[in-house]
C-alpha positions as a LaTeX table, in Angstrom:
\begin{tabular}{lrrr}
\hline
Residue & $x$ (\AA) & $y$ (\AA) & $z$ (\AA) \\
\hline
Ile1 & 110.91 & 18.20 & 329.51 \\
Thr2 & 110.47 & 16.99 & 325.94 \\
Glu3 & 114.03 & 15.69 & 325.73 \\
Ser4 & 113.69 & 13.96 & 329.10 \\
Leu5 & 110.49 & 12.26 & 327.93 \\
Ile6 & 112.19 & 11.05 & 324.74 \\
Leu7 & 115.08 & 9.60 & 326.76 \\
Leu8 & 112.63 & 8.03 & 329.20 \\
Cys9 & 110.97 & 6.26 & 326.26 \\
Gly10 & 114.33 & 4.86 & 325.19 \\
Lys11 & 114.72 & 6.98 & 322.05 \\
Lys12 & 117.68 & 9.11 & 321.03 \\
Tyr13 & 115.89 & 10.73 & 318.09 \\
Tyr14 & 112.22 & 11.49 & 317.50 \\
Pro15 & 111.16 & 12.94 & 314.09 \\
Glu16 & 108.07 & 14.71 & 315.48 \\
Met17 & 109.89 & 16.53 & 318.26 \\
Asp18 & 108.23 & 19.88 & 317.48 \\
Asp19 & 104.72 & 18.40 & 317.68 \\
Leu20 & 105.53 & 16.67 & 320.96 \\
Gln21 & 107.00 & 19.86 & 322.39 \\
Phe22 & 103.89 & 21.78 & 321.34 \\
Ser23 & 101.61 & 19.24 & 323.06 \\
Ile24 & 103.59 & 19.44 & 326.30 \\
Gln25 & 103.74 & 23.23 & 326.21 \\
Asp26 & 100.01 & 23.40 & 325.56 \\
Met27 & 99.39 & 21.23 & 328.62 \\
Leu28 & 101.69 & 23.38 & 330.77 \\
Asn29 & 99.96 & 26.56 & 329.61 \\
Lys30 & 96.60 & 25.10 & 330.59 \\
Tyr31 & 97.69 & 24.43 & 334.17 \\
Glu32 & 99.90 & 27.50 & 334.59 \\
Pro33 & 97.17 & 29.79 & 336.06 \\
Ile34 & 96.22 & 27.18 & 338.69 \\
Pro35 & 97.93 & 27.54 & 342.10 \\
Tyr36 & 100.41 & 24.75 & 342.83 \\
Glu37 & 98.48 & 23.58 & 345.89 \\
Lys38 & 95.27 & 23.12 & 343.86 \\
Leu39 & 96.69 & 21.11 & 340.98 \\
Asp40 & 94.92 & 17.83 & 340.23 \\
Phe41 & 97.94 & 15.55 & 340.14 \\
Ser42 & 96.07 & 12.49 & 338.84 \\
Leu43 & 94.55 & 14.54 & 335.99 \\
Ile44 & 97.98 & 15.86 & 334.96 \\
Leu45 & 99.50 & 12.37 & 335.03 \\
Asn46 & 96.65 & 11.01 & 332.94 \\
Glu47 & 97.08 & 13.81 & 330.39 \\
Cys48 & 100.82 & 13.08 & 330.21 \\
Val49 & 100.09 & 9.43 & 329.47 \\
Gln50 & 97.60 & 10.47 & 326.76 \\
Ile51 & 100.28 & 12.64 & 325.12 \\
Val52 & 102.68 & 9.69 & 325.13 \\
Ile53 & 100.05 & 7.41 & 323.57 \\
Arg54 & 99.01 & 10.01 & 320.99 \\
His55 & 102.59 & 10.34 & 319.78 \\
Glu56 & 103.04 & 6.54 & 319.74 \\
Leu57 & 105.78 & 6.56 & 322.36 \\
Arg58 & 106.31 & 3.87 & 324.98 \\
Ile59 & 107.34 & 4.56 & 328.55 \\
Pro60 & 108.75 & 1.73 & 330.72 \\
Ser61 & 105.96 & $-0.36$ & 332.20 \\
Ser62 & 107.34 & 0.10 & 335.72 \\
Ile63 & 107.05 & 3.90 & 335.46 \\
Tyr64 & 103.57 & 3.62 & 333.96 \\
Leu65 & 102.45 & 1.44 & 336.87 \\
Leu66 & 104.00 & 3.91 & 339.31 \\
Leu67 & 102.10 & 6.79 & 337.69 \\
Lys68 & 98.85 & 4.85 & 337.99 \\
Thr69 & 99.68 & 4.11 & 341.62 \\
Leu70 & 100.19 & 7.80 & 342.40 \\
Ala71 & 96.94 & 8.67 & 340.64 \\
Ser72 & 95.12 & 6.04 & 342.74 \\
Ile73 & 96.71 & 7.38 & 345.92 \\
Glu74 & 95.45 & 10.89 & 345.21 \\
Lys75 & 92.00 & 9.54 & 344.34 \\
Phe76 & 91.67 & 7.63 & 347.62 \\
Gly77 & 93.26 & 10.48 & 349.54 \\
Ser78 & 90.77 & 13.03 & 348.21 \\
Arg79 & 87.92 & 10.82 & 349.41 \\
Leu80 & 89.37 & 10.74 & 352.91 \\
Asp81 & 90.34 & 14.40 & 352.95 \\
Pro82 & 89.00 & 16.69 & 350.18 \\
Asn83 & 91.68 & 19.28 & 351.02 \\
Ile84 & 94.63 & 16.90 & 350.55 \\
Ser85 & 97.20 & 18.05 & 347.99 \\
Leu86 & 99.53 & 15.41 & 346.62 \\
Ser87 & 101.56 & 18.06 & 344.81 \\
Thr88 & 102.29 & 19.77 & 348.14 \\
Ile89 & 103.49 & 16.47 & 349.63 \\
Ile90 & 105.71 & 15.76 & 346.62 \\
Lys91 & 107.21 & 19.27 & 346.36 \\
Pro92 & 109.88 & 18.93 & 349.12 \\
Tyr93 & 111.18 & 15.66 & 347.66 \\
Ala94 & 111.25 & 17.12 & 344.14 \\
Glu95 & 113.18 & 20.17 & 345.34 \\
Asp96 & 115.67 & 17.96 & 347.19 \\
Leu97 & 116.30 & 15.81 & 344.10 \\
Val98 & 116.78 & 18.89 & 341.90 \\
Lys99 & 119.25 & 20.34 & 344.41 \\
Gln100 & 121.19 & 17.07 & 344.45 \\
Lys101 & 121.29 & 16.82 & 340.66 \\
Tyr102 & 122.43 & 20.39 & 340.12 \\
Ser103 & 124.61 & 20.80 & 343.19 \\
Ile104 & 127.94 & 22.55 & 342.64 \\
Lys105 & 129.81 & 19.55 & 344.06 \\
Arg106 & 128.19 & 17.11 & 341.64 \\
Ile107 & 128.64 & 19.38 & 338.60 \\
Ala108 & 132.29 & 19.96 & 339.52 \\
Gly109 & 132.82 & 16.20 & 339.89 \\
Glu110 & 131.25 & 15.47 & 336.49 \\
Leu111 & 133.31 & 18.24 & 334.87 \\
Phe112 & 136.50 & 16.84 & 336.40 \\
Asp113 & 135.68 & 13.32 & 335.17 \\
Thr114 & 135.00 & 14.66 & 331.67 \\
Ile115 & 138.29 & 16.57 & 331.55 \\
Gln116 & 140.14 & 13.52 & 332.87 \\
Ser117 & 138.56 & 11.28 & 330.21 \\
Tyr118 & 139.49 & 13.66 & 327.40 \\
Gly119 & 143.02 & 13.95 & 328.77 \\
Lys120 & 143.38 & 10.18 & 328.74 \\
Leu121 & 142.01 & 10.06 & 325.18 \\
Ile122 & 144.52 & 12.67 & 323.98 \\
Arg123 & 147.41 & 10.80 & 325.62 \\
Glu124 & 146.47 & 7.39 & 324.23 \\
Phe125 & 145.27 & 8.47 & 320.78 \\
Pro126 & 148.68 & 8.50 & 318.98 \\
Glu127 & 149.57 & 5.09 & 320.39 \\
Glu128 & 146.22 & 3.61 & 319.32 \\
Ile129 & 146.60 & 5.03 & 315.79 \\
Asn130 & 150.10 & 3.58 & 315.47 \\
Glu131 & 148.87 & 0.16 & 316.58 \\
Ile132 & 146.00 & 0.21 & 314.07 \\
Leu133 & 148.32 & 1.24 & 311.22 \\
Tyr134 & 150.79 & $-1.50$ & 312.19 \\
Arg135 & 148.08 & $-4.18$ & 312.16 \\
Ile136 & 146.80 & $-2.96$ & 308.80 \\
Lys137 & 150.29 & $-3.26$ & 307.33 \\
Glu138 & 150.63 & $-6.76$ & 308.77 \\
Gly139 & 147.17 & $-7.71$ & 307.51 \\
Lys140 & 146.14 & $-8.75$ & 311.02 \\
Leu141 & 143.41 & $-6.24$ & 311.83 \\
Ile142 & 140.86 & $-8.29$ & 313.80 \\
His143 & 137.72 & $-7.02$ & 315.49 \\
Glu144 & 137.39 & $-8.67$ & 318.90 \\
Ile145 & 134.07 & $-8.93$ & 320.77 \\
Asn146 & 134.37 & $-9.23$ & 324.54 \\
Leu147 & 131.33 & $-10.22$ & 326.59 \\
Lys148 & 133.07 & $-10.22$ & 329.96 \\
Asp149 & 131.06 & $-7.20$ & 331.10 \\
Lys150 & 127.78 & $-8.93$ & 331.87 \\
Ser151 & 126.38 & $-5.86$ & 333.62 \\
Ala152 & 125.45 & $-4.37$ & 330.25 \\
Leu153 & 123.35 & $-7.45$ & 329.52 \\
Phe154 & 121.82 & $-8.23$ & 332.89 \\
Gly155 & 121.74 & $-4.71$ & 334.37 \\
Pro156 & 118.53 & $-3.54$ & 332.62 \\
Ala157 & 116.70 & $-6.77$ & 333.48 \\
Lys158 & 117.68 & $-6.40$ & 337.14 \\
Asp159 & 116.53 & $-2.77$ & 337.25 \\
Phe160 & 113.22 & $-3.69$ & 335.61 \\
Ser161 & 112.51 & $-6.47$ & 338.13 \\
Gln162 & 113.36 & $-4.15$ & 341.04 \\
Arg163 & 110.99 & $-1.47$ & 339.78 \\
Ile164 & 108.17 & $-3.96$ & 339.25 \\
Ser165 & 108.69 & $-5.29$ & 342.79 \\
Leu166 & 108.59 & $-1.76$ & 344.21 \\
Val167 & 105.35 & $-0.94$ & 342.39 \\
Met168 & 103.73 & $-4.18$ & 343.61 \\
Ile169 & 104.75 & $-3.47$ & 347.22 \\
Leu170 & 103.42 & 0.09 & 347.06 \\
Gly171 & 100.18 & $-1.13$ & 345.50 \\
Phe172 & 99.76 & $-3.72$ & 348.26 \\
Met173 & 100.34 & $-1.04$ & 350.92 \\
Ile174 & 97.72 & 1.22 & 349.34 \\
Val175 & 95.14 & $-1.57$ & 349.16 \\
Cys176 & 95.75 & $-2.54$ & 352.81 \\
Ala177 & 95.54 & 1.08 & 353.95 \\
Thr178 & 92.30 & 1.60 & 352.03 \\
Ile179 & 90.70 & $-1.52$ & 353.50 \\
Leu180 & 91.68 & $-0.47$ & 357.03 \\
Ile181 & 90.30 & 3.04 & 356.56 \\
Val182 & 87.04 & 1.80 & 354.98 \\
Phe183 & 86.32 & $-0.58$ & 357.88 \\
Asp184 & 87.66 & 1.78 & 360.53 \\
Pro185 & 87.77 & 5.47 & 359.42 \\
Glu186 & 89.44 & 6.43 & 362.71 \\
Ser187 & 92.23 & 3.86 & 362.35 \\
Met188 & 95.52 & 5.64 & 363.00 \\
Phe189 & 97.48 & 2.73 & 361.56 \\
Gly190 & 95.50 & 2.88 & 358.32 \\
Arg191 & 96.14 & 6.60 & 357.97 \\
Phe192 & 99.80 & 6.11 & 358.80 \\
Leu193 & 100.13 & 3.33 & 356.22 \\
Phe194 & 98.41 & 5.52 & 353.63 \\
Gly195 & 100.76 & 8.42 & 354.39 \\
Val196 & 103.82 & 6.19 & 354.11 \\
Ser197 & 102.55 & 4.90 & 350.74 \\
Val198 & 102.19 & 8.47 & 349.45 \\
Val199 & 105.69 & 9.44 & 350.57 \\
Phe200 & 107.41 & 6.36 & 349.15 \\
Ser201 & 105.48 & 6.52 & 345.86 \\
Ser202 & 106.40 & 10.19 & 345.43 \\
Trp203 & 110.03 & 9.49 & 346.25 \\
Ala204 & 110.19 & 6.53 & 343.86 \\
Leu205 & 108.61 & 8.49 & 340.99 \\
Phe206 & 110.99 & 11.42 & 341.22 \\
Arg207 & 113.97 & 9.14 & 341.70 \\
Leu208 & 113.09 & 7.37 & 338.45 \\
Leu209 & 112.47 & 10.63 & 336.59 \\
Phe210 & 115.64 & 12.37 & 337.71 \\
Lys211 & 117.68 & 9.24 & 337.15 \\
Thr212 & 117.05 & 9.86 & 333.46 \\
Lys213 & 119.50 & 12.40 & 332.06 \\
Leu214 & 117.93 & 15.78 & 331.42 \\
\hline
\end{tabular}
């Protein structure tokens, strides 16, 4: 979990890794005795954010907004139904994502790609070395910079805008559902819209989390 959080914050190395790991483990130990169905999801999310702030880390703004959205969903949901459990709703989607990430087919595919890449490297390595040595002898060793691959430059900006748009749409759905339920507590459409918001927010959160390499 600690390594995933560091990667999520865009860092490859964190000097206070042990302290961060202790803070996360301390939080997990505190909630361990509580049954899964009775976990206060918004409280856990808030404590996670506090740990990030305390260790002066920065999570992507889109994920932070999504966490706040989920916390708001649980808050409104508990007012409508005190027995609602957001963790129970999220659990099936989390299990499905974990199964997809660690499926035998996916692991085998990644292993095959890795072996293929190393095989290509071994085959091409002698030729590359000979070319470098030849250019050094000729005094023509030039470092070329190629910016043809624009995906590396514009890809992150595109992903960021998509995530912000998703969070805004989910927030709008939650607000509309809340207004409908407040003015008409028996509104089936309001309850349906609220349920859809919960499902999509949960799915989006876990998709973002598991998209980060563990």
